[in-house]
C-alpha positions in Angstrom: 0.0 0.0 -0.1 1.4 3.2 -0.7 1.8 5.9 1.8 -0.3 8.9 1.4 1.4 12.0 0.8 0.7 15.7 2.7 -2.0 17.4 0.6 -2.2 21.0 1.2 -5.8 21.8 2.4 -8.5 22.1 -0.2 -12.2 23.5 0.8 -14.8 21.1 -0.3 -17.3 22.7 -3.0 -20.4 24.4 -1.2 -23.6 23.1 -2.6 -24.6 26.6 -3.3 -21.8 26.9 -5.8 -22.6 23.7 -7.7 -24.5 25.4 -10.2 -21.8 27.0 -11.8 -19.3 23.7 -11.5 -18.4 23.0 -15.0 -19.6 20.3 -17.1 -17.0 18.8 -19.6 -17.1 15.5 -21.7 -13.6 14.8 -20.6 -12.0 17.2 -18.5 -11.2 20.6 -20.2 -13.1 19.8 -23.1 -16.5 20.7 -23.7 -17.2 18.2 -26.6 -15.2 15.0 -27.3 -16.0 13.8 -31.0 -13.9 10.6 -30.6 -15.9 9.8 -27.5 -18.5 7.3 -28.6 -19.3 4.7 -25.9 -15.7 4.9 -24.7 -12.7 6.2 -23.8 -9.9 5.3 -21.8 -6.3 7.3 -20.9 -3.5 7.1 -18.2 -4.2 9.2 -15.1 -0.6 11.3 -15.8 -1.8 12.2 -19.6 -4.1 14.7 -18.5 -3.6 15.4 -15.1 -0.2 16.5 -15.4 -0.7 19.0 -18.1 -2.6 20.7 -14.4 0.0 19.9 -12.1 -1.8 16.9 -11.0 -5.2 18.4 -10.1 -8.4 18.0 -11.8 -10.6 21.1 -10.6 -14.3 20.0 -9.3 -16.6 19.3 -12.5 -19.3 17.3 -13.4 -20.2 14.8 -16.3 -23.5 14.6 -18.1 -24.5 11.2 -18.9 -21.3 9.8 -18.7 -19.8 7.5 -15.9 -16.1 7.4 -15.2 -14.0 4.8 -13.4 -10.8 6.2 -12.0 -8.3 3.3 -11.2 -5.1 4.6 -9.0 -2.9 1.4 -9.5 0.3 3.3 -7.6 0.4 6.6 -5.9 -2.0 8.4 -4.0 -4.8 11.1 -4.4 -7.0 13.3 -2.4 -10.6 12.9 -4.1 -14.1 15.1 -3.5 -16.9 13.1 -4.3 -19.8 15.4 -4.1 -19.8 16.9 -0.6 -17.0 14.4 0.7 -13.4 14.2 0.6 -11.5 11.3 1.1 -7.5 10.5 1.1 -7.2 7.4 -1.5 -4.0 5.2 -2.0 -3.8 2.7 -4.6 -4.5 0.3 -5.6 -8.0 1.7 -5.5 -11.0 2.5 -7.7 -13.2 5.6 -7.8 -17.0 5.1 -9.1 -18.5 8.4 -10.6 -21.9 8.1 -11.8 -23.4 11.3 -14.1 -23.9 14.4 -12.2 -21.8 13.5 -9.2 -19.6 16.4 -8.6 -15.8 15.2 -8.2 -12.2 16.4 -8.3 -8.7 14.8 -7.7 -5.6 16.0 -6.1 -3.1 13.2 -7.5 0.0 12.7 -5.6 3.0 13.6 -8.9 3.4 10.1 -10.4 0.3 8.5 -9.6 -0.4 5.9 -11.9 -3.4 4.4 -13.2 -6.2 4.8 -15.8 -9.2 7.0 -16.3 -12.3 5.0 -18.1 -14.9 6.9 -19.4 -18.5 5.5 -20.2 -21.4 6.6 -22.2 -24.9 5.6 -20.6 -25.1 3.4 -24.1 -22.4 1.2 -23.1 -24.1 0.0 -19.8 -27.0 -1.0 -21.2 -26.0 -3.1 -24.4 -24.3 -6.4 -24.8 -23.4 -8.8 -22.0 -23.0 -6.2 -19.1 -27.1 -6.1 -19.0 -26.8 -9.7 -17.2 -24.7 -7.9 -14.6 -28.2 -6.8 -13.2 -28.0 -5.6 -9.3 -24.6 -5.7 -9.3 -23.8 -2.9 -11.8 -26.6 -1.0 -10.3 -25.2 -1.1 -6.9 -21.8 -0.1 -8.6 -23.0 3.2 -10.2 -25.8 4.0 -7.3 -23.6 6.5 -5.9 -20.1 8.0 -5.9 -17.7 5.8 -4.0 -14.1 4.6 -3.5 -13.4 1.3 -3.8 -10.2 0.5 -1.7 -8.4 -3.1 -2.3 -7.3 -4.3 1.0 -3.9 -6.2 1.4 -5.6 -9.2 1.1 -6.8 -8.5 -2.4 -3.7 -8.3 -4.2 -4.7 -10.9 -6.6 -7.8 -9.1 -7.6 -5.9 -5.9 -7.9 -3.3 -7.6 -10.2 -6.2 -8.5 -12.2 -7.9 -5.3 -12.6 -4.7 -3.4 -13.4 -3.8 -5.7 -16.0 -7.5 -5.6 -17.7 -6.8 -1.5 -17.5 -3.7 -1.7 -19.0 -4.7 -4.2 -21.7 -7.9 -1.9 -22.4 -5.4 1.1 -22.9 -3.5 -0.6 -25.4 -6.0 -2.1 -27.3 -7.9 1.5 -27.4 -4.9 3.2 -28.8 -4.7 0.7 -31.5 -5.4 1.7 -35.0 -8.4 -0.5 -35.8 -9.8 0.2 -32.1 -12.9 1.5 -33.4 -14.0 -1.6 -34.8 -12.2 -4.2 -32.6 -14.5 -6.4 -30.3 -12.1 -6.5 -28.0 -12.2 -3.0 -27.0 -15.9 -3.8 -25.7 -14.7 -7.0 -24.2 -12.2 -6.0 -22.2 -14.3 -2.9 -21.1 -17.0 -4.9 -20.4 -14.6 -7.2 -18.1 -13.5 -3.7 -15.8 -17.0 -3.0 -15.3 -18.1 -6.4 -14.3 -15.3 -7.3 -11.8 -15.5 -3.7 -10.0 -19.5 -4.4 -9.8 -18.4 -7.7 -8.3 -16.3 -6.0 -5.9 -18.6 -3.5 -5.1 -21.3 -6.0 -4.3 -19.0 -7.9 -2.0 -18.3 -4.9 -0.1 -21.9 -3.9 0.0 -22.6 -7.0 1.3 -19.9 -7.1 3.8 -20.8 -3.5 5.2 -24.3 -4.9 5.6 -23.0 -8.0 7.3 -21.2 -5.5 9.5 -24.0 -3.4 10.6 -26.1 -6.8 11.2 -23.3 -7.9 13.1 -23.0 -4.6 15.4 -26.7 -4.3 15.8 -27.1 -8.1 16.8 -23.7 -7.5 19.6 -26.1 -4.4 20.9 -29.0 -6.3 21.3 -27.2 -9.2 22.9 -25.6 -6.4 25.3 -29.3 -5.1 26.1 -30.4 -8.2 26.8 -27.5 -9.1 29.4 -28.1 -5.7 31.0 -31.8 -6.7 31.2 -31.1 -9.7 32.8 -28.8 -8.5 35.2 -31.3 -6.2 36.4 -34.6 -8.4 36.5 -33.4 -11.9 36.6 -34.8 -12.0 40.3 -38.1 -10.9 39.4 -38.4 -14.0 37.0 -39.6 -12.0 34.1 -41.1 -14.2 31.5 -39.0 -14.6 28.4 -41.6 -12.7 26.4 -41.1 -9.6 28.4 -37.3 -9.4 27.9 -38.2 -9.8 23.9 -40.8 -7.4 24.1 -38.1 -4.7 25.7 -35.9 -5.5 23.1 -38.4 -4.9 20.2 -38.2 -8.7 19.2 -40.4 -11.9 19.4 -39.3 -14.6 21.8 -38.1 -16.7 18.8 -36.2 -13.6 17.4 -34.2 -13.1 20.7 -33.7 -17.0 21.2 -32.2 -17.0 17.7 -29.9 -13.8 19.1 -28.6 -15.6 21.7 -28.0 -19.0 20.2 -26.2 -17.1 17.6 -23.9 -16.1 19.7 -23.4 -18.3 22.7 -25.3 -21.7 21.4 -27.9 -21.0 24.0 -31.6 -20.3 24.2 -32.3 -16.9 25.9 -34.0 -18.9 28.9 -31.1 -21.2 29.3 -29.0 -18.1 29.8 -31.5 -16.6 32.6 -31.7 -19.8 34.2 -27.6 -19.9 34.2 -27.4 -16.7 36.1 -29.9 -17.6 38.4 -27.8 -20.7 39.2 -24.5 -18.6 39.4 -26.6 -16.1 42.1 -28.0 -19.2 44.1 -24.4 -20.9 44.2 -22.5 -17.6 45.3 -25.4 -17.3 48.3 -25.1 -20.7 49.5 -21.1 -20.5 49.8 -20.9 -17.1 51.1 -23.8 -16.5 53.1 -25.0 -18.5 56.3 -28.8 -17.9 55.2 -31.2 -20.4 55.3 -31.7 -22.3 51.7 -35.5 -21.6 52.3 -34.1 -17.8 52.8 -32.0 -17.9 49.8 -34.9 -19.2 47.8 -37.2 -16.6 48.5 -34.7 -13.6 48.2 -34.0 -15.2 44.6 -37.9 -14.9 44.0 -38.7 -18.5 44.4 -42.2 -18.7 46.0 -41.7 -22.8 46.6 -38.6 -23.6 48.2 -39.0 -27.1 47.2 -38.8 -25.9 43.6 -35.6 -24.1 44.5 -34.0 -27.0 45.4 -35.5 -29.1 42.3 -34.4 -26.0 40.2 -30.9 -26.0 41.7 -30.4 -29.7 41.9 -31.4 -30.1 38.1 -28.9 -27.4 37.1 -26.1 -28.5 39.0 -26.9 -32.3 39.9 -26.6 -31.7 43.8 -29.4 -30.1 46.1 -28.2 -27.2 47.5 -27.6 -28.4 51.2 -25.0 -30.6 49.5 -23.6 -28.4 47.3 -23.1 -25.9 50.2 -21.9 -28.8 52.4 -19.3 -29.6 49.6 -18.2 -26.0 48.9 -17.6 -25.6 52.5 -15.5 -28.2 53.1 
């Protein structure tokens, strides 16, 4: 992973000024006759002419994929800024305000696609993955464990650029195939990223619910709340609560509550001299005999036997 350089501060573009932001076909060009369905060029080809800084602008009806293979950039996407280190892909749908401040020498490609390119040919089969890819401007950062994927993408971008520069590129189907492969690979990566993010959100939500359940048990286990009341406090059904605790610990929710009661009973039997009937009452058991059966079922010993063995 490339170390990010230090960039001078660059103010975000206020929403009120977006009406004045220039619209280009390719940056600096209001019209590009050679741009039919797609165009690709190296980052340095255009950026080096502008001291490696591309001012905020928009594209109408054009999609862009900026591949940072090596190097780094400070990226503005609408109202957000992000520091990006290669390998990474920056996805820019039509109408998204975007600008770049590249570290000098940054290596990569800028692929520009007409909207027709995405609805013609084999890309139609990409379906939901393609929709997710261009649903919003985004940065797809490839992590250190994705070296193979980064190499494949970098190779595809380079091959596409070489074929595009060939004299017969206009009629060569290989150019379209390579461009489709680039888009498809990034759509797959985006789908995995969205799925992982959703899974992370679910995991954090489940962990928060489990923590709340544990705290509720600690507060109310002596009151012998029914399981349905715990579930209601968490906004869950009883089966959902059981699924939550089983996923986290392999135990049903009621088992967790009973385990907490058993731990408390064991502690009081060992560390207090109160009679078993008093302990049963303090633990919320109206019938001492039922407490004794509950405790023996949980530990294999009657309360008196357990106290005797621990005392000895």
